[in-house]
N, C-alpha and C positions, 0 to 999 in steps of 0.2 A: 502495499498499500504506501501510496507514496506519503513524504514527508508532512503535507498540507490536511491530508486527511486524517493519520495519524494525531498531528495537533487538536484538531478538532475533535476527535474523541468520543465522536455522535457513534461509532461504527462496532462499538466492545460486545455488542450482541448482536452482530450483524457478520453471518460469514461472507468470503469474499463471491461464493456463489450468489446473491444475492445480489450482485453488482445491476446495475438499471445502465442503460446505453448513456446516458449524460453523466453518474458518477466514472463509468470509465473513462469516458474521450477526457474528464479535467484531468483523472492519473494519468492516463500516458500523453495526454498536452502539458504535466507540471513533469514528469520523465524525463522528456524530447527537452525541453528548454535547458535541464540540469546538465545535458552534452548535444548542443547541440546537434554538431557533426557525426552523431552516430545511426548507423542506419538500424533500424530494427525486423524483426518478423513478431508474429502473434505468438509465436510460441516462448520467443527471448522475456516477450511481456507480459504472458501469461505467468513466466515463473518467478518472477521480480513482484508482478502486484502478489503472487499465492494463492492463484487460484488453479485448482487441481481437477477441476471437474469441467465432463468435455462440450456439457450443453456452454460454460461461459465463453473457455477459450475459445470457441468460435466466436461470441459473440465478441470478444476482441478483434479477433481480424475485420469482421463484420464493422466494428467500428474503424479500424483503421482504413478499408474500403469508404467510409463518409466520409471521414477527415480528410485523406486524397480528395475524391472527389468536392468539398466542400474548397477546396483550398489552402490546406494546415499543410502539406504532406506532399514529398512528391514522389513518389513510383523510382527507386529504381532500380530493379526488377521483379521478376513476379514477385510478391508476397512480401518485396521490401519494401521500406520506407522511413524516409531524411523526412526532417522540419525544413519546410520552406525558408530559404530565407528573406527577415523581415525587415532588415533598416531599421528597427526598432521602431515597426506599425500593426496592429493587429486587428483583425476580423472580427466583421457585426452585425449585427442586429437592429435597427434606426425601431425605439419605441417609445412613440412619440408621446406625448404627456399635452394634457389641455393649456393647461400654465402658458406653453411654445420653446421650453425645452424638451430636452429629450434625455432616454436613457441608451446605451448601445450593449447587449447584450455578443457575450464572444465567450468560447469556448476556451481560446488561449490565456486568461483571467477569473479569477473565484470571485466578483461584485460586476454587479454593473457599472458600466462607466458613464460620469453625468456627462452630460453635451449642454451648455449655456445657445441662447439663443442664437448671437449670434455669434457658435460657432457651426450652426449644422451644415452650412453653405449647403444649402438647396437641396437638403435633403431630408427625405419626405417616412413617416410612419410607411415600417414593412422595408424599405430600403438595406441592402446589404451593400455595407460599405469598410473601406479602410481606412484607419483614424491613425492617430498618435495622442498616446499618453505625455501627460505633462505634471509638476507638482502641483497637486491640490493647498489650495489654505486652509480645507479643516483634513487633521489629523486623518481618517479611516476614508475618505471619499477618495474614487479614481476620478478622474478629469479630463477630458481629451477635448481634441478638434478632428472634422470627418476632414480627410486629404481627398478619398478619392471617393463616387457614386460607384461599386462594382454592378450593380444591379440595381434597376428598379423594379419594384413591387408592382406601382403602376403608374398610368400617364392618362388615364382616361376616369374622370369625374362626374359627379353626378352631383347636381343643386339647384341653385333657384335661380333666377338670370334677375338683375339689376341693373337700366335702362338709365342713361342717361344722355345728352344731347350727343355727344360726340362719341360717346364707347361708352361699354357697358360691362359686366362684373359678372364671370358664374360665381354663387357662395355657394361651396361647395359640406353636403351633409356630412354628418360622421367627421371621426377626429383627423382633420387638418388645418393646419395652421394659415393657412392664405387662402384669399381670394384668386379667380383666376380673370385677365382682361382677356374681353373678347371683343376687338376690334368691330366698329357699327357693318360693315362689310360680310362680316364670318359667323355674322349672328343664325344665316338658317331659317329665320323668319319669326323667328324664337321672338315673345313676346312676354313684356314685367311683368314678374311674379310668377311664368311660369313652369313648371320642370323642363330641363334638359339635361342631356351630358355632352360635357368637353372632352377637350383632347388638350393638351398642353402641348404644343410646337414648340415654346421658343425657352431660355428664363435666362436674359439679361447679365452680366454677371456681379451687378449693384444693385438689380430692382429686386424689388420686395416682395411683389405679385412676378407670377408667371404669365407666358403672351399664351391663347389658346385659341379653338373656335370651336363653332357646336359640330357634333357629328350627327344630335339628333336629338328632336324637341318629343317629350313627352306627350306634352299635357298641361293642363289646368290643376297649380296644388290642387289637390282637399278632395281632387277625382279620385276614389277606388282605384280603378285601372292604371291612373297616373301613377298613384302610390306604388301598389305593386311593381311596379315596371321603377320606377325609382330607386327602388328596396336593391332588385336583381344587378341593375344596371349601379349600382353602389359598390356591389362584391364582382363588379364584369362576368355579372349571367345573362347569358342571351335572354329573348321576351321574346323571340320570334323566330322563325326557320328562316333561310335564304329562297327567293318564290319562284327559284326552278328546282326544290325540295322535292316538294308536296306534288308538282306534277311527272317526278321521276320516280316517287313511292306509288303514285293510283296506278304506275303500268306492271307493279308488280302483281301476279294472278296469287287469287284463292285460292283455285284449286289445285291440288295436290295432283303431279303425274303417278300416270301407275307406274311405270319401271321406277322409279324412284320410293313407292311404295315396297319396290323385288325388295329395294336393298339396304331393306331396312328390317329390324326383330321386329314383329308385326303385335300387338300389346289389344289390339283393339277391341277385344272380349273381358278382356279382365275389368273387373270395375273401378272405375277411377270420378275423382272428383277434385274440383278446387275449392279451396275455403281462405276469403276475401275479405276488406271489409266492405260495407254496404255499399260506397260508393265509390268502389274501386271500378275500371275499363280495362286496365290490363294486369292480366291472367297472367303469370309469368310459370307459374308452378303447380303441379296436381298428383296425387297419392293414387297410386291403386295398390287393393290390397288382396289376394289369394289366400287360403289354405292349399299346401303340398300335400302329396300323397307319406310322407312322413311325417305330417304333423305340425311341419314347421311353418312358417308364415312368409309370405315374398311381398316387402315391400316394396313400389316401385316410386322414386323421386324419379319424376316428371319433368322437365323443364325445357321449355319454349326454345327454338332450333333456329335463334337466331341470325346467327353465324350463317346457315345457309342459305337467305336470303339477302346479308346485307356481306356483302364482299369485299375481299381488299380493296384497297385503291379504290374504289366507289365515292360518288360525291357523298354517298347516306353516313358510310365508315368514315370518310372524314371529318363531319358536322359531328358524330356520334363519337368520335378519338377527340372535338376539340370539349364538346361538350364532356364530357367522361363520367354525368350522375344526370339523371333525372333532380329535375328540384322539385321540394313539397311547401307550397307557402302555405296559407291559414285559409285560401280560399282558392286554390288550384294548386293545379301539377304543371308545372313546366316540362315537358316530355324530352328523353335522351332522341326519340327515335318519332320521327314525323307519325302522326297518328293514324295513319293505315298500317302500318306494320303495328305500332302498341297495342293498341285496340281492338286490329283489324288478324290482319295476313298471321301474326305471331300470338295473340292475346288466346289464349287456351279456353276458348268458350265452347262451352256445351253446348252435343248434339251436333259438334264437329272433326273431322277427321283434321289433326294437327300432326306437326313433324315435334320431334323432340328429342331432346339428348338426356338423356335417364341415368340413373344410377339404380340398381331394380338390388336389393338384399332382401338372402335367406335368416332371416331371425328365430331364434330359439322361441318357446312361452315368456322365457325370463331375458330375452331382447339380447342372447347372444350372437354374436355374429356370427353363420356359419361359410356360405359366400356372396360373392358382390361379384354383377357385374357391368361396365360401362360401353356406351355407345349409342350409336342411333335408333332412331324409335320411329311408331307412326302409335299411337296414341287415338281413344276417342274417348272424350269428358259426358259424362251420363247425367251428370249433374256443378249446377252452379251451388256453393253453399256460400253465406255470409258465415260474418262469427257468433252472430250473435242465434241463427239457426243452428250451425254445429254446438254453442254450447248449450240448445235448448235440449239436444238430443245426447248431453251427454251427462245432463243431470235429470230430463229422467228418459233417459231406455227409449225414448220412443220416438217415431219417423223414421220417415225416407234412408232407407241404408243407416237405420241406427245401429245393427251388428258391426261392420264396417268398420264403422266412427268411437266405436266401443271398443272394440278393439285395438284400433292403434290408437287412443288415449292413452288406456291402457300399457300398451308397449311405449308409447314417450313418455306413460310417468315410468317404466322404467328404468329407462334409460338415460332418465333424466336424474334419478337413482344413483343410478354409475358414474354417471358427470360429473355429482356433486362430493359422493367419495373419494375421484381420483384430485380434488381440489377442485374444481371452478365455480367462481365467484358469482352472488346474483344477487343484481342491484337491481331490486321492482318499483326505478320510479313512476309518478301519478306525473301520465300527460294532462296538457292544456286545450281546450278545443271552444272551440266557438259556433252559434248558431247563427247565421248569418244570410241575410235578406239580402233580394235582388239584385239592391245598388250595392252590395257589401259594405254595407252596417251591422256590427256584432250587438243583439239582440240578446243574449245569454250565454252563458259561462259553465261550462259542465268536463266531467272528465272522464277518462281513460285509461281504463287499468288490463295488463295485460291478465286472461281466464285461463280458461284451461283448453278451450279449440285453441288459442294465440300457441298457446305452449306446446300443443302439437303439433302445428305444425312446423312453432322456431326448433321443436329437436331433431324431425325427422332434415329438416336442411341442415342444420347443425351436425348430421350424421353424415351425413349426402359432402359436404365441403370438407369434412375431414378427412374421409374416407379417399376424397379424388387427391385433393394433396398428398397422402402418405399412398397414395400411388404414383404419384410420380420424384417427388419425394425421397420414398425412404427406398434409399439400395444400402447396397452391403459394402462393405468398409474398402475395397476397392477398386469401386468403381463411381465413376463422376456424377452427382445428379445432374436432368436436363435444367434445362432453365425454366420456374415458372413463378408465379406469380401468389405469393403467399400473403394472408393476411395475420399481420403480426404486431404482436403487442407487448409491450416491454414491460416488466417488473416494474414496483412500485418504488417513488423518490425514497431513497432510507430513509435521508436525513426527516421527509415529510411523515414517516413510519414512524421516527422515535419521536419526533412533535406528536403525532397523532397519541400515540400512547402515554404519554409522558398527559398529556389535555384526558382522557380519556380515564387518569385511575380515579381524579377527584368523581367519580360517578360509579366510582368499583369494578371498572370495568379494563378487560387489560386484550392485548394480541402478543400470539408468540414470534417472535421479528430472528427466529433460528433459521428455518429454511424456505423458500417460496412456499414447499407442501403447508408448514407450518405455517405463515403468511396467510394464506387461501382462505385453508381452515380454521383458525382463528379469529378472521373477516365474518366468516359466515355464521356462524357463532355468536359474535358480537352483531352481525345484523340483527340476529334472530333473535337474542338477547332483547332491542330496543324498544323492537316492535312495539305499540302501544304505547309506551313511555314517554315524558313530556322530554326527555331529550333525546328521542327517535331523529327528527330533523336536524339537528344538532348534529347528530354524531353520524347520521348516514353522509350528509353533505363534507364532513369531515375525511371522511372513508372516500369517499369519491373523487374528492379534490386528490389523494395518494395517489391514484391513477394515471397509468399515463394513456396516451390516446392513440387508438391505433391506426395501421395507417396498411399501404402496398407496401412491397419489395420481390425482387428475387432474388433477397439474402435473409433467408429465413434464420429467425431466432425465438421461435415461437407463436405460443396464441397465451400471456400468463392471464388471462381474466379467466378467459376457457378450459384451462389445464392441457393443450393439446401440443405435442410438440410440432404437427403439421396442420394448415390450417388456412383453406383459401376459401374465396367466396367464386361457385360455382351456377347458385342458384338464382338469381334476377340478371339474364343479359337484357331484357325490357328496357331494364332502369339505371345497369352498373356497365363500365365500359369494362374494367378486370376483369370481370366473367366472361365476354366477350374474348378477352383476350385467353383467357382459360381454356373457353372451349375447345377454342382454333390450335393449341397447345395438345390440349389433348386430344385432339381425335387426329392433329398431326403425331404426335409420342403411338397409340392406340395400333396407326400402320408400319410404325417404326423410322420412321421420319427421323430426320438429324434435329438439336438443339434448337431452341430460338437465341436469338443474340441478344445476350445480355445486358448487353449496354441500353442498348435501341429497349427490350423491354423495360429494365429500373430507371430508364428516365419517362415514361412513359406511365410505370406505378408512381415515381412526384409528380406528377401531372395528375393522375386522375386523386390523386392525397388530399391535392391543393385545390379541385377542383369539389371535393366533397366537402371539404373544410368550408370551403366560402359557400354554398350551399346548404349548411348547417349554419353554419349566420345569418346567412340572410329566412333561413326558415324562423331562428332566433326573434329577426329584423321585425321582419313581419307579423308575429306573435305579439313583441314588443308594440307596434305597430295601434294592432285590436284591443292589446290592453286598454292601453292610450287612451283610444276611440272611444271605448264601452267607459271609462272610470270619468267620460267628459261630463257623463251627465247624472252623476254619485259626487259632486265640489259640493263641498261642509261637513258632508257626512263620518260620522263615528267607527269604526271597525277593531275589532281585538287581530293581531297579527302576531305573527315569531321573527324575531330578529335574525333575517338568514345571512347578511353579509356586514361585515367592519372596515370600513377603509379612515384611512385620513384625511376626508371631505366628508365623508357624513355614513348613516348607517343605511342597510338595505332591510326595507322589510318586507316580508312576502302574508298575502290576509289566508284567511279560510279560502277562499276562489279563487289561492295560488299568482294572484295576481300581484306584483310585486313593482314595488313603488322607493324611493327615499325621503331620507329627514337631512338635509344638506347637515353641517354641522354649524355652520352659524344660526341653524334653527337652534340649538343645544346653546343658548345664549347664559345660563345660570352658570358655568363657569364655565374654566377653559379645561377642553379635553386633551390628553394625549390617547396617539396610536397604539395600541402595548399587539404588536402586529401577532408575534409569540401567543400571546390565550387570547385572539381575536375579539378582541372587546378594546372600549372606551372609558378613561376612566378620569373622573373633574382631578384637577389638581387640587384643589382647595376641601370641595365634597366629600372626596372618592367617593362618590358616585360613577355605578357600572352601567354599558351598555354592552352585553356579549353573545354575541350568536349564542344562538337556543332561546331567548329570555323572551317571554310574553311582555308584550304592549301593548296598549291602546292609541290610536293615529287619524287624527280625522285627511279628509283629502282636500289638501291643498290647493293645487291647480296643476295645469296638465300642460303638453307643448306636445305639438305631434309632430311639429316637424325634429324635433330633437329626440322624438318618441321616450320624452322623459313624463314623468308622474313623478310628483314630487307629494310626501304626506308632510305635517305637524305634529307633533306630539297632543293628544289630545286635550290637554288641561292646561296646554300653553293658553294665553292670552295675546290677542291682537293690538 
């Protein structure tokens, strides 16, 4: 372990095998800075770090590859790396603050680097930059100046138009520290107060604002379609298809050629059905069930064969690759594929023959896997179930295909038990939904919870995803695995786990930090123990914050949350591009094809992960917009809530309807409050009054700001 980590002393209860990528990166960079000219490989570094576990040694190799990709290391020979000459500079990512200054987060230093507004040199949030460090006036701070912008996070912005006589500005939405100057002849017909999309074309050295031009006019502010398109544009997500794409898609036939059916395994005579949300139109997975002569069950997981219709190098393929995912906003779906495909040709609609890529499993009564088969099929769905209809059958035992539904539910339950026994972690969070009228106005709020029918589908999708990944990735010791797309999930941050463990001790709880298996088992026990307790929301929130984010990669490190050594995404090619990649690779490898290009595949994985993050952020923004819009009619009303977040600028409070707002710290004017980050609380300097994560609190709806998607509360007993 590096000196830095030894000094911190936070790992005395954590073995090297529990390292995650972030901690390994910090340790490896520290080692290399100690001897900048040294060439190393993953075996040497593993020895120096005290890592003997093969899984973690593989993770060291992945970290070296990523440090090379990110520009920190030079690859001297295959598997051998050396620190890149830096000349006193470091590389990092800009985290712009609302006040105008920024922090830069870099793997090369242990703390964020403070950048004053005058030293930003036109860097924006998310930019990858090179900077130099200099002596700080504050002993414990790192400060720097940005020298070079290596990679812009974005150049296109959405905002509101302000027009003067001879010029105009676009006032960007979100966390942006500047306005964009728009020459009058570059307005593209935009009117004052309208929402529009602008692209930066130039940023003169001494100018406060960049110069840009309008690329698209979205419409009048406040209009629901305008605002949803503005959210998509804010996160650089598409809100319309190219004009010629639908024309190309319309030429794809619904009918299946008889010669194509002859090439496939025909499972049309086996009972098959889909289970989806009530408002779904793109059915990309179906389940089939039949009892075998030996008493075992054959379960088919049938996935729409999208890549049969979307061929490489086609314009539909190019658009799907660019989008990488469907986007699910609060009131609409923005599909990855044209509607002709997503809702028609590829959708596994009932009473129609459909082409699929299937994973077919033979399971015992105890859900033990006996045999598996992967390949192309033709299916015929007998019925389309909604989750509610399937749940009704599970609860009552009555209805069409009830015997098949009950057997599948029983098998799914046994698969789930096996998964949890092996260390899979379960976070069952409530999802907020809105009832919306024809104009997009939210009428009411309701919650969506996962029930047995949801879990039934989830379990068989997990089985298919896991077994497909194992089929390709699990090879003998002397055989190099072929390039594949994995869904990876890193181990939790050890520091955050230590902090969580320290914090929950005050409630009488604890987690074991000795091994990954011990951590996952004790986390599950913790989540089970807090159910129904007043501290449930607090503990669940903190536990989730220890978790890493899942991503796509050709460099497999396993999926910690599911406790799967191999895991992929095979089951949703209508809405996820990585699943299309998996289908193509699996088809190729089943016929003995050569390994796909690793670097090209890795680049597409990174792009897909990025687009997935953008889509998730856009979905949250759309929900937040509707929350604020819904609460406009409730200003002045008083509600009970729970503190869901604490920062140095205010206290976030979640109401019983799961809507969240903030009490600005300036509204806590009875004392000077100090932010205690470690204990997740604000503490009054004189009164010692505290506002802590998980505390119950009563608030009044104070004000709403739709433009900023901001909902502000006051303490209910505060006098104006």
